[in-house]
KOLNU-83129 format. One record per atom (N, C-alpha, C): residue number from 1; residue in one letter; x, y, z. Coordinates in Angstrom, 2 decimals. Example, Ala and Ser with C-alpha at 12.3 -4.5 7.8 and 13.67 -1.06 7.14 Angstrom:
+-----+----+---------+---------+---------+
!   i ! aa !    east !   north !      up !
+-----+----+---------+---------+---------+
!   1 !  a !   13.19 !   -5.69 !    7.80 !
!   1 !  a !   12.30 !   -4.50 !    7.80 !
!   1 !  a !   13.20 !   -3.30 !    7.80 !
!   2 !  s !   12.85 !   -2.25 !    7.08 !
!   2 !  s !   13.67 !   -1.06 !    7.14 !
!   2 !  s !   12.90 !    0.03 !    7.87 !
+-----+----+---------+---------+---------+
This chain:
+-----+----+---------+---------+---------+
!   i ! aa !    east !   north !      up !
+-----+----+---------+---------+---------+
!   1 !  x !  -16.72 !   26.28 !   -4.65 !
!   1 !  x !  -16.68 !   24.96 !   -5.26 !
!   1 !  x !  -17.77 !   24.13 !   -4.61 !
!   2 !  x !  -18.58 !   23.49 !   -5.45 !
!   2 !  x !  -19.66 !   22.66 !   -4.95 !
!   2 !  x !  -19.15 !   21.33 !   -4.42 !
!   3 !  x !  -20.02 !   20.64 !   -3.71 !
!   3 !  x !  -19.66 !   19.36 !   -3.10 !
!   3 !  x !  -19.22 !   18.33 !   -4.15 !
!   4 !  x !  -19.93 !   18.27 !   -5.27 !
!   4 !  x !  -19.57 !   17.29 !   -6.30 !
!   4 !  x !  -18.19 !   17.59 !   -6.88 !
!   5 !  x !  -17.90 !   18.84 !   -7.14 !
!   5 !  x !  -16.57 !   19.21 !   -7.65 !
!   5 !  x !  -15.49 !   18.89 !   -6.63 !
!   6 !  x !  -15.76 !   19.17 !   -5.37 !
!   6 !  x !  -14.80 !   18.90 !   -4.30 !
!   6 !  x !  -14.50 !   17.39 !   -4.23 !
!   7 !  x !  -15.53 !   16.57 !   -4.31 !
!   7 !  x !  -15.35 !   15.12 !   -4.26 !
!   7 !  x !  -14.60 !   14.60 !   -5.48 !
!   8 !  x !  -14.88 !   15.17 !   -6.65 !
!   8 !  x !  -14.17 !   14.77 !   -7.87 !
!   8 !  x !  -12.68 !   15.08 !   -7.75 !
!   9 !  x !  -12.36 !   16.29 !   -7.32 !
!   9 !  x !  -10.95 !   16.69 !   -7.18 !
!   9 !  x !  -10.27 !   15.81 !   -6.14 !
!  10 !  x !  -10.91 !   15.54 !   -5.01 !
!  10 !  x !  -10.31 !   14.70 !   -3.98 !
!  10 !  x !  -10.02 !   13.29 !   -4.51 !
!  11 !  x !  -10.96 !   12.72 !   -5.23 !
!  11 !  x !  -10.79 !   11.38 !   -5.79 !
!  11 !  x !   -9.61 !   11.34 !   -6.77 !
!  12 !  x !   -9.55 !   12.33 !   -7.67 !
!  12 !  x !   -8.50 !   12.33 !   -8.67 !
!  12 !  x !   -7.13 !   12.61 !   -8.06 !
!  13 !  x !   -7.07 !   13.46 !   -7.04 !
!  13 !  x !   -5.80 !   13.68 !   -6.32 !
!  13 !  x !   -5.35 !   12.36 !   -5.69 !
!  14 !  x !   -6.27 !   11.65 !   -5.07 !
!  14 !  x !   -5.95 !   10.37 !   -4.45 !
!  14 !  x !   -5.38 !    9.39 !   -5.47 !
!  15 !  x !   -5.98 !    9.35 !   -6.65 !
!  15 !  x !   -5.50 !    8.44 !   -7.69 !
!  15 !  x !   -4.08 !    8.79 !   -8.13 !
!  16 !  x !   -3.81 !   10.08 !   -8.36 !
!  16 !  x !   -2.46 !   10.46 !   -8.81 !
!  16 !  x !   -1.41 !   10.24 !   -7.73 !
!  17 !  x !   -1.74 !   10.56 !   -6.49 !
!  17 !  x !   -0.78 !   10.36 !   -5.40 !
!  17 !  x !   -0.51 !    8.87 !   -5.20 !
!  18 !  x !   -1.55 !    8.06 !   -5.23 !
!  18 !  x !   -1.37 !    6.61 !   -5.09 !
!  18 !  x !   -0.51 !    6.07 !   -6.22 !
!  19 !  x !   -0.79 !    6.48 !   -7.44 !
!  19 !  x !   -0.01 !    6.04 !   -8.60 !
!  19 !  x !    1.46 !    6.43 !   -8.42 !
!  20 !  x !    1.69 !    7.62 !   -7.94 !
!  20 !  x !    3.05 !    8.10 !   -7.73 !
!  20 !  x !    3.76 !    7.28 !   -6.65 !
!  21 !  x !    3.06 !    6.97 !   -5.58 !
!  21 !  x !    3.66 !    6.17 !   -4.50 !
!  21 !  x !    3.98 !    4.76 !   -4.96 !
!  22 !  x !    3.12 !    4.17 !   -5.74 !
!  22 !  x !    3.30 !    2.79 !   -6.19 !
!  22 !  x !    4.39 !    2.68 !   -7.24 !
!  23 !  x !    4.47 !    3.64 !   -8.15 !
!  23 !  x !    5.34 !    3.48 !   -9.32 !
!  23 !  x !    6.63 !    4.27 !   -9.28 !
!  24 !  x !    6.79 !    5.19 !   -8.33 !
!  24 !  x !    8.05 !    5.93 !   -8.29 !
!  24 !  x !    9.13 !    5.09 !   -7.61 !
!  25 !  x !   10.37 !    5.37 !   -7.98 !
!  25 !  x !   11.50 !    4.68 !   -7.37 !
!  25 !  x !   12.27 !    5.67 !   -6.53 !
!  26 !  x !   12.83 !    5.18 !   -5.45 !
!  26 !  x !   13.64 !    6.03 !   -4.59 !
!  26 !  x !   14.73 !    5.19 !   -3.96 !
!  27 !  x !   15.91 !    5.80 !   -3.77 !
!  27 !  x !   17.01 !    5.11 !   -3.12 !
!  27 !  x !   16.83 !    5.02 !   -1.61 !
!  28 !  x !   15.85 !    5.70 !   -1.08 !
!  28 !  x !   15.58 !    5.67 !    0.35 !
!  28 !  x !   14.16 !    5.16 !    0.57 !
!  29 !  x !   13.84 !    4.87 !    1.81 !
!  29 !  x !   12.48 !    4.42 !    2.12 !
!  29 !  x !   11.48 !    5.57 !    1.99 !
!  30 !  x !   11.95 !    6.79 !    2.18 !
!  30 !  x !   11.06 !    7.94 !    2.09 !
!  30 !  x !   10.87 !    8.34 !    0.63 !
!  31 !  x !    9.65 !    8.35 !    0.19 !
!  31 !  x !    9.34 !    8.76 !   -1.18 !
!  31 !  x !    9.07 !   10.26 !   -1.17 !
!  32 !  x !    9.65 !   10.95 !   -2.13 !
!  32 !  x !    9.45 !   12.39 !   -2.21 !
!  32 !  x !    8.46 !   12.68 !   -3.32 !
!  33 !  x !    7.31 !   13.15 !   -2.93 !
!  33 !  x !    6.25 !   13.48 !   -3.86 !
!  33 !  x !    5.81 !   14.90 !   -3.58 !
!  34 !  x !    5.70 !   15.68 !   -4.64 !
!  34 !  x !    5.27 !   17.07 !   -4.51 !
!  34 !  x !    3.88 !   17.21 !   -5.10 !
!  35 !  x !    3.01 !   17.88 !   -4.38 !
!  35 !  x !    1.64 !   18.11 !   -4.81 !
!  35 !  x !    1.43 !   19.61 !   -4.96 !
!  36 !  x !    0.96 !   20.04 !   -6.12 !
!  36 !  x !    0.62 !   21.44 !   -6.38 !
!  36 !  x !   -0.82 !   21.51 !   -6.82 !
!  37 !  x !   -1.56 !   22.44 !   -6.26 !
!  37 !  x !   -2.97 !   22.60 !   -6.64 !
!  37 !  x !   -3.29 !   24.08 !   -6.70 !
!  38 !  x !   -4.10 !   24.44 !   -7.70 !
!  38 !  x !   -4.55 !   25.82 !   -7.80 !
!  38 !  x !   -5.94 !   25.85 !   -8.41 !
!  39 !  x !   -6.65 !   26.87 !   -8.06 !
!  39 !  x !   -7.99 !   27.08 !   -8.62 !
!  39 !  x !   -8.02 !   28.51 !   -9.12 !
!  40 !  x !   -8.33 !   28.64 !  -10.41 !
!  40 !  x !   -8.34 !   29.98 !  -11.00 !
!  40 !  x !   -9.37 !   30.00 !  -12.12 !
!  41 !  x !  -10.23 !   30.98 !  -12.11 !
!  41 !  x !  -11.20 !   31.16 !  -13.18 !
!  41 !  x !  -12.13 !   29.98 !  -13.38 !
!  42 !  x !  -12.51 !   29.31 !  -12.30 !
!  42 !  x !  -13.42 !   28.18 !  -12.40 !
!  42 !  x !  -12.76 !   26.88 !  -12.82 !
!  43 !  x !  -11.41 !   26.84 !  -12.81 !
!  43 !  x !  -10.68 !   25.65 !  -13.19 !
!  43 !  x !   -9.74 !   25.24 !  -12.06 !
!  44 !  x !   -9.84 !   23.98 !  -11.64 !
!  44 !  x !   -8.91 !   23.43 !  -10.66 !
!  44 !  x !   -7.85 !   22.65 !  -11.43 !
!  45 !  x !   -6.59 !   22.88 !  -11.09 !
!  45 !  x !   -5.47 !   22.15 !  -11.72 !
!  45 !  x !   -4.61 !   21.58 !  -10.61 !
!  46 !  x !   -4.30 !   20.29 !  -10.72 !
!  46 !  x !   -3.50 !   19.59 !   -9.72 !
!  46 !  x !   -2.35 !   18.90 !  -10.43 !
!  47 !  x !   -1.15 !   19.01 !   -9.85 !
!  47 !  x !    0.04 !   18.33 !  -10.37 !
!  47 !  x !    0.67 !   17.52 !   -9.25 !
!  48 !  x !    1.08 !   16.30 !   -9.56 !
!  48 !  x !    1.80 !   15.45 !   -8.62 !
!  48 !  x !    3.13 !   15.09 !   -9.27 !
!  49 !  x !    4.24 !   15.39 !   -8.57 !
!  49 !  x !    5.57 !   15.15 !   -9.11 !
!  49 !  x !    6.30 !   14.14 !   -8.24 !
!  50 !  x !    6.87 !   13.12 !   -8.89 !
!  50 !  x !    7.75 !   12.16 !   -8.23 !
!  50 !  x !    9.15 !   12.77 !   -8.24 !
!  51 !  x !    9.81 !   12.77 !   -7.11 !
!  51 !  x !   11.17 !   13.31 !   -7.06 !
!  51 !  x !   12.16 !   12.42 !   -7.81 !
!  52 !  x !   11.90 !   11.15 !   -7.84 !
!  52 !  x !   12.79 !   10.21 !   -8.53 !
!  52 !  x !   11.92 !    9.11 !   -9.11 !
!  53 !  x !   11.55 !    9.24 !  -10.34 !
!  53 !  x !   10.56 !    8.31 !  -10.88 !
!  53 !  x !   11.19 !    7.26 !  -11.77 !
!  54 !  x !   10.40 !    6.28 !  -12.07 !
!  54 !  x !   10.80 !    5.25 !  -13.03 !
!  54 !  x !   10.96 !    5.91 !  -14.40 !
!  55 !  x !   11.61 !    5.24 !  -15.30 !
!  55 !  x !   11.88 !    5.84 !  -16.60 !
!  55 !  x !   10.66 !    5.94 !  -17.49 !
!  56 !  x !    9.63 !    5.15 !  -17.26 !
!  56 !  x !    8.43 !    5.19 !  -18.10 !
!  56 !  x !    7.42 !    6.19 !  -17.57 !
!  57 !  x !    6.93 !    7.02 !  -18.45 !
!  57 !  x !    5.87 !    7.96 !  -18.07 !
!  57 !  x !    4.58 !    7.18 !  -17.86 !
!  58 !  x !    3.67 !    7.69 !  -17.03 !
!  58 !  x !    2.39 !    7.02 !  -16.82 !
!  58 !  x !    1.63 !    6.89 !  -18.14 !
!  59 !  x !    0.94 !    5.80 !  -18.31 !
!  59 !  x !    0.18 !    5.59 !  -19.53 !
!  59 !  x !   -1.09 !    4.80 !  -19.21 !
!  60 !  x !   -2.06 !    4.91 !  -20.08 !
!  60 !  x !   -3.31 !    4.18 !  -19.91 !
!  60 !  x !   -3.11 !    2.77 !  -20.45 !
!  61 !  x !   -3.17 !    1.80 !  -19.57 !
!  61 !  x !   -3.04 !    0.40 !  -19.97 !
!  61 !  x !   -4.42 !   -0.24 !  -19.99 !
!  62 !  x !   -4.60 !   -1.26 !  -20.81 !
!  62 !  x !   -5.89 !   -1.95 !  -20.81 !
!  62 !  x !   -6.18 !   -2.56 !  -19.44 !
!  63 !  x !   -7.41 !   -2.47 !  -19.00 !
!  63 !  x !   -7.83 !   -3.05 !  -17.72 !
!  63 !  x !   -8.87 !   -4.11 !  -18.02 !
!  64 !  x !   -8.71 !   -5.25 !  -17.36 !
!  64 !  x !   -9.63 !   -6.36 !  -17.56 !
!  64 !  x !  -10.49 !   -6.53 !  -16.31 !
!  65 !  x !  -11.60 !   -7.21 !  -16.43 !
!  65 !  x !  -12.62 !   -7.33 !  -15.39 !
!  65 !  x !  -12.14 !   -7.59 !  -13.97 !
!  66 !  x !  -11.23 !   -8.53 !  -13.77 !
!  66 !  x !  -10.81 !   -8.89 !  -12.42 !
!  66 !  x !   -9.51 !   -8.24 !  -11.98 !
!  67 !  x !   -8.94 !   -7.36 !  -12.78 !
!  67 !  x !   -7.69 !   -6.70 !  -12.42 !
!  67 !  x !   -7.89 !   -5.88 !  -11.15 !
!  68 !  x !   -6.93 !   -6.01 !  -10.22 !
!  68 !  x !   -7.02 !   -5.25 !   -8.97 !
!  68 !  x !   -6.38 !   -3.88 !   -9.07 !
!  69 !  x !   -5.58 !   -3.65 !  -10.08 !
!  69 !  x !   -4.92 !   -2.36 !  -10.24 !
!  69 !  x !   -5.09 !   -1.86 !  -11.66 !
!  70 !  x !   -4.51 !   -0.69 !  -11.91 !
!  70 !  x !   -4.52 !   -0.14 !  -13.26 !
!  70 !  x !   -5.74 !    0.68 !  -13.61 !
!  71 !  x !   -6.57 !    0.97 !  -12.64 !
!  71 !  x !   -7.80 !    1.72 !  -12.92 !
!  71 !  x !   -7.69 !    3.21 !  -12.64 !
!  72 !  x !   -6.60 !    3.63 !  -11.99 !
!  72 !  x !   -6.47 !    5.03 !  -11.59 !
!  72 !  x !   -6.41 !    6.01 !  -12.75 !
!  73 !  x !   -5.50 !    5.79 !  -13.70 !
!  73 !  x !   -5.39 !    6.72 !  -14.82 !
!  73 !  x !   -6.61 !    6.69 !  -15.73 !
!  74 !  x !   -7.23 !    5.52 !  -15.99 !
!  74 !  x !   -8.49 !    5.56 !  -16.75 !
!  74 !  x !   -9.58 !    6.36 !  -16.03 !
!  75 !  x !   -9.60 !    6.28 !  -14.71 !
!  75 !  x !  -10.57 !    7.07 !  -13.95 !
!  75 !  x !  -10.29 !    8.57 !  -14.10 !
!  76 !  x !   -9.01 !    8.94 !  -14.00 !
!  76 !  x !   -8.63 !   10.35 !  -14.19 !
!  76 !  x !   -9.02 !   10.80 !  -15.60 !
!  77 !  x !   -8.73 !    9.96 !  -16.60 !
!  77 !  x !   -9.05 !   10.30 !  -17.99 !
!  77 !  x !  -10.56 !   10.50 !  -18.18 !
!  78 !  x !  -11.36 !    9.69 !  -17.50 !
!  78 !  x !  -12.81 !    9.77 !  -17.65 !
!  78 !  x !  -13.41 !   10.96 !  -16.92 !
!  79 !  x !  -12.84 !   11.35 !  -15.79 !
!  79 !  x !  -13.47 !   12.38 !  -14.95 !
!  79 !  x !  -12.87 !   13.77 !  -15.10 !
!  80 !  x !  -11.63 !   13.87 !  -15.56 !
!  80 !  x !  -10.99 !   15.19 !  -15.70 !
!  80 !  x !  -11.33 !   15.80 !  -17.06 !
!  81 !  x !  -11.30 !   17.11 !  -17.11 !
!  81 !  x !  -11.49 !   17.79 !  -18.39 !
!  81 !  x !  -10.24 !   17.73 !  -19.25 !
!  82 !  x !   -9.09 !   17.64 !  -18.60 !
!  82 !  x !   -7.82 !   17.52 !  -19.32 !
!  82 !  x !   -6.85 !   16.84 !  -18.37 !
!  83 !  x !   -5.85 !   16.19 !  -18.94 !
!  83 !  x !   -4.84 !   15.51 !  -18.11 !
!  83 !  x !   -3.60 !   15.28 !  -18.95 !
!  84 !  x !   -2.50 !   14.98 !  -18.26 !
!  84 !  x !   -1.28 !   14.69 !  -18.99 !
!  84 !  x !   -0.14 !   14.36 !  -18.05 !
!  85 !  x !    1.04 !   14.19 !  -18.63 !
!  85 !  x !    2.25 !   13.90 !  -17.86 !
!  85 !  x !    3.43 !   14.48 !  -18.62 !
!  86 !  x !    4.46 !   14.83 !  -17.88 !
!  86 !  x !    5.69 !   15.33 !  -18.49 !
!  86 !  x !    6.88 !   14.89 !  -17.64 !
!  87 !  x !    8.00 !   14.73 !  -18.28 !
!  87 !  x !    9.23 !   14.35 !  -17.60 !
!  87 !  x !   10.08 !   15.59 !  -17.37 !
!  88 !  x !   10.78 !   15.60 !  -16.24 !
!  88 !  x !   11.66 !   16.71 !  -15.92 !
!  88 !  x !   13.11 !   16.38 !  -16.22 !
!  89 !  x !   13.95 !   17.38 !  -16.12 !
!  89 !  x !   15.37 !   17.21 !  -16.46 !
!  89 !  x !   16.11 !   16.34 !  -15.45 !
!  90 !  x !   15.61 !   16.24 !  -14.23 !
!  90 !  x !   16.30 !   15.46 !  -13.20 !
!  90 !  x !   15.66 !   14.09 !  -12.97 !
!  91 !  x !   14.91 !   13.58 !  -13.94 !
!  91 !  x !   14.34 !   12.25 !  -13.84 !
!  91 !  x !   12.98 !   12.18 !  -13.19 !
!  92 !  x !   12.43 !   13.31 !  -12.79 !
!  92 !  x !   11.12 !   13.28 !  -12.15 !
!  92 !  x !   10.01 !   13.27 !  -13.21 !
!  93 !  x !    8.86 !   12.81 !  -12.80 !
!  93 !  x !    7.69 !   12.82 !  -13.66 !
!  93 !  x !    6.58 !   13.60 !  -12.97 !
!  94 !  x !    5.93 !   14.48 !  -13.72 !
!  94 !  x !    4.78 !   15.22 !  -13.20 !
!  94 !  x !    3.55 !   14.75 !  -13.95 !
!  95 !  x !    2.56 !   14.30 !  -13.20 !
!  95 !  x !    1.27 !   13.91 !  -13.76 !
!  95 !  x !    0.27 !   14.95 !  -13.29 !
!  96 !  x !   -0.63 !   15.38 !  -14.17 !
!  96 !  x !   -1.53 !   16.46 !  -13.82 !
!  96 !  x !   -2.93 !   16.23 !  -14.39 !
!  97 !  x !   -3.89 !   16.96 !  -13.81 !
!  97 !  x !   -5.24 !   16.98 !  -14.35 !
!  97 !  x !   -5.86 !   18.34 !  -14.08 !
!  98 !  x !   -6.88 !   18.66 !  -14.84 !
!  98 !  x !   -7.66 !   19.86 !  -14.56 !
!  98 !  x !   -9.14 !   19.51 !  -14.66 !
!  99 !  x !   -9.93 !   20.19 !  -13.84 !
!  99 !  x !  -11.37 !   19.98 !  -13.77 !
!  99 !  x !  -12.05 !   21.33 !  -13.77 !
! 100 !  x !  -13.02 !   21.52 !  -14.68 !
! 100 !  x !  -13.85 !   22.71 !  -14.63 !
! 100 !  x !  -14.78 !   22.57 !  -13.44 !
! 101 !  x !  -14.70 !   23.49 !  -12.53 !
! 101 !  x !  -15.44 !   23.35 !  -11.27 !
! 101 !  x !  -16.94 !   23.43 !  -11.44 !
! 102 !  x !  -17.40 !   24.11 !  -12.48 !
! 102 !  x !  -18.84 !   24.20 !  -12.73 !
! 102 !  x !  -19.33 !   23.10 !  -13.65 !
! 103 !  x !  -18.42 !   22.22 !  -14.11 !
! 103 !  x !  -18.77 !   21.23 !  -15.12 !
! 103 !  x !  -18.22 !   19.85 !  -14.75 !
! 104 !  x !  -18.52 !   19.37 !  -13.53 !
! 104 !  x !  -17.97 !   18.09 !  -13.12 !
! 104 !  x !  -18.81 !   16.92 !  -13.62 !
! 105 !  x !  -20.04 !   17.16 !  -14.00 !
! 105 !  x !  -20.85 !   16.09 !  -14.58 !
! 105 !  x !  -20.54 !   16.02 !  -16.06 !
! 106 !  x !  -19.93 !   14.89 !  -16.51 !
! 106 !  x !  -19.50 !   14.77 !  -17.89 !
! 106 !  x !  -20.27 !   13.71 !  -18.60 !
+-----+----+---------+---------+---------+
Protein backbone atom coordinates (compact mmCIF):
# COMPACT_ATOMS: atom_id res chain seq x y z
CA UNK A 1 0.00 0.00 0.00
CA UNK A 2 1.41 3.36 -1.01
CA UNK A 3 1.73 6.35 1.29
CA UNK A 4 -1.23 8.17 -0.28
CA UNK A 5 -3.51 5.14 0.13
CA UNK A 6 -2.34 4.68 3.72
CA UNK A 7 -3.10 8.33 4.54
CA UNK A 8 -6.53 8.13 2.88
CA UNK A 9 -7.49 5.03 4.86
CA UNK A 10 -6.22 6.56 8.12
CA UNK A 11 -8.21 9.76 7.55
CA UNK A 12 -11.43 7.91 6.71
CA UNK A 13 -11.04 5.55 9.70
CA UNK A 14 -10.61 8.61 11.91
CA UNK A 15 -13.80 10.15 10.52
CA UNK A 16 -15.91 7.02 11.08
CA UNK A 17 -14.57 6.41 14.59
CA UNK A 18 -15.10 10.05 15.56
CA UNK A 19 -18.64 9.97 14.15
CA UNK A 20 -19.33 6.81 16.11
CA UNK A 21 -17.99 8.30 19.36
CA UNK A 22 -19.99 11.50 18.96
CA UNK A 23 -23.31 10.00 17.88
CA UNK A 24 -23.55 6.62 19.61
CA UNK A 25 -25.45 6.28 22.86
CA UNK A 26 -24.41 4.16 25.79
CA UNK A 27 -25.77 3.56 29.27
CA UNK A 28 -22.22 3.68 30.61
CA UNK A 29 -19.38 6.13 30.22
CA UNK A 30 -17.44 3.56 28.22
CA UNK A 31 -18.44 3.54 24.57
CA UNK A 32 -18.15 0.20 22.82
CA UNK A 33 -16.97 0.59 19.26
CA UNK A 34 -15.72 -2.25 17.09
CA UNK A 35 -13.33 -1.64 14.22
CA UNK A 36 -12.80 -4.22 11.46
CA UNK A 37 -10.37 -3.73 8.60
CA UNK A 38 -9.22 -5.97 5.80
CA UNK A 39 -7.25 -5.64 2.62
CA UNK A 40 -7.85 -8.12 -0.16
CA UNK A 41 -7.24 -7.97 -3.89
CA UNK A 42 -6.19 -4.33 -3.87
CA UNK A 43 -9.25 -3.21 -1.89
CA UNK A 44 -9.23 -1.95 1.70
CA UNK A 45 -12.55 -2.27 3.56
CA UNK A 46 -13.14 -0.80 7.01
CA UNK A 47 -16.22 -1.17 9.23
CA UNK A 48 -16.96 0.69 12.46
CA UNK A 49 -19.78 -0.65 14.64
CA UNK A 50 -21.44 1.12 17.57
CA UNK A 51 -22.41 -1.38 20.25
CA UNK A 52 -25.43 0.72 21.21
CA UNK A 53 -26.26 3.39 18.70
CA UNK A 54 -28.88 6.04 18.27
CA UNK A 55 -31.92 5.03 16.29
CA UNK A 56 -31.01 7.09 13.21
CA UNK A 57 -28.53 5.68 10.74
CA UNK A 58 -25.72 8.02 9.65
CA UNK A 59 -26.69 10.26 6.75
CA UNK A 60 -25.19 13.02 4.66
CA UNK A 61 -26.54 16.32 5.94
CA UNK A 62 -26.05 19.66 4.21
CA UNK A 63 -22.95 21.49 5.46
CA UNK A 64 -22.69 25.26 5.41
CA UNK A 65 -19.55 27.42 5.30
CA UNK A 66 -19.04 28.06 9.01
CA UNK A 67 -20.35 24.75 10.37
CA UNK A 68 -17.89 23.17 12.78
CA UNK A 69 -19.25 19.66 12.37
CA UNK A 70 -20.98 17.47 9.84
CA UNK A 71 -18.10 17.19 7.40
CA UNK A 72 -16.99 13.64 8.19
CA UNK A 73 -19.47 11.63 6.11
CA UNK A 74 -19.24 14.00 3.11
CA UNK A 75 -15.47 13.53 3.27
CA UNK A 76 -15.87 9.74 3.36
CA UNK A 77 -18.33 9.94 0.44
CA UNK A 78 -15.88 12.04 -1.59
CA UNK A 79 -12.75 9.97 -0.91
CA UNK A 80 -14.00 6.36 -0.68
CA UNK A 81 -14.81 4.21 -3.68
CA UNK A 82 -17.88 2.89 -1.88
CA UNK A 83 -19.51 3.44 1.50
CA UNK A 84 -22.64 2.65 3.44
CA UNK A 85 -24.30 1.86 6.74
CA UNK A 86 -26.49 -0.90 8.10
CA UNK A 87 -28.39 -1.53 11.31
CA UNK A 88 -28.01 -4.70 13.33
CA UNK A 89 -30.60 -6.74 15.20
CA UNK A 90 -29.39 -5.54 18.61
CA UNK A 91 -29.57 -1.80 17.88
CA UNK A 92 -26.03 -1.35 16.66
CA UNK A 93 -25.07 0.53 13.52
CA UNK A 94 -22.18 -0.39 11.24
CA UNK A 95 -20.75 2.29 8.98
CA UNK A 96 -18.25 1.18 6.36
CA UNK A 97 -16.13 2.29 3.43
CA UNK A 98 -13.87 0.72 0.85
CA UNK A 99 -10.94 2.21 -1.03
CA UNK A 100 -9.15 0.79 -4.06
CA UNK A 101 -5.56 0.91 -2.92
CA UNK A 102 -4.19 1.58 -6.40
CA UNK A 103 -6.84 4.23 -7.13
CA UNK A 104 -6.87 6.73 -4.26
CA UNK A 105 -6.69 9.77 -6.54
CA UNK A 106 -10.31 10.37 -7.59
